[in-house]
N, C-alpha and C positions, 0 to 999 in steps of 0.2 A: 094222552092218546099213545104216546111211544110205549108206556108200560103195558098197555093192552096189547099192542102189536108184538111185543116181546112175549107175553103170556101165550097169545095165540100161535106164535112160531114155535114156542116150546111144545104145546099141545100137539100141533100138526106133526112135529118131528117124531114125537113119542108114538102117535097113532100110526103113522106110515111105517116106523120101524116094527111095530107090532102086527100090522097088516101084512108086511114082507115075510114076517117069520111065520105066521099062522094061516094065511089066505091065499097067498101066491105060490102055486106049484111049479112055477117055471124054474128050471134048473140054472138059467142064465142069471137069475138074481139071488142064487145062493151065495152067501158069503158077503152079500153087499150091506154096508152099514151107512145109515143116514147120519151125517156128520153136522148138518145144519139146514135151516129154512130161513130164507129172507123173503119177507112180505113187502109189498108195496104199501103205501101210506093208506090207499083206499081198501085194502085187503082183497083185491081183485086178482092179483097174480102172485103165485109163489114160487120161488126158485128154491129147489131141493137139491142140496149138495150131498153127494154120496162118495164113498170110497170102496175100493175092492181089496180083498186081503191079497189076491195074487197080483204080482207086479207086472204081469205081461200085459202089452197094449191091447192084444186080442181080447183078454178077459174083460177089460174096461169097456171095449167096443160092444162085446156081447152083453155085458150087464146093462149098458146104455139102451141096446135095442130091446132087451127084456122089460126094462123100466118104461120105456115109451110104449110098448105094446100094452102093459099092464096099467098105463095111466088112467084109464077111464074106470077101471075097476077100483083102483086105489082112491080116485076122487070121489066115487060113489060111497065107499066105505067110510071115508072122512067125513062126508056129509051125514051119514047116519050116527057117526060117534060124536061129532062136534056140532053144537047147534050155533050155526052162523047164518046171517041173513042170506048171503051168497057165498058159496063155497069157491075159493080161489082156483084159477086155472094153474095146473101144476107144469113146471118145466123142470127136468132133471139135468143136472150138470155135474160132472166129476170133480170132486174136490182135489185140487192139486196140492194142497198144502201137506197132506199126508206123505205124498211121494216126496215133496221137497224136503220134509223133514227127515225122512229116511236117507235121503241123499246126503243131507248135512251130517247126519250121525256117521254115515259111511266115511266121509271125508275126515271127520274128527278122528275116527278110529284109525284111518291110515296115517294121519299126522301123528298120532300117539305112537303107533307101531314104528314109524320112521324115526321118532325121536329116541326110542329105546335102543335103536340099532347103533 
């Protein structure tokens, strides 16, 4: 069963990424990348993690608002593209790991610069 959940998560991630690129014209979701999908065991609820290329907090909030507004369209498109008994409810959350990784890279670069001096 876990293997099936993993395959469905991957397929949903691909489809939502494609939908955002081709079907959603909201400027707030431009530059949004879907980094992962986590499904519950019964496939009824999906948490979709996204990252924004811009580091500003306002850009992340704007992207969150745009994704929340387009949630119904995205879910309908996923339902048409993937054959599931019931399409999961979508919840969008910002993926903090990308920002955290960039922060770690910055700290390492600063340490390297300090050691060279």
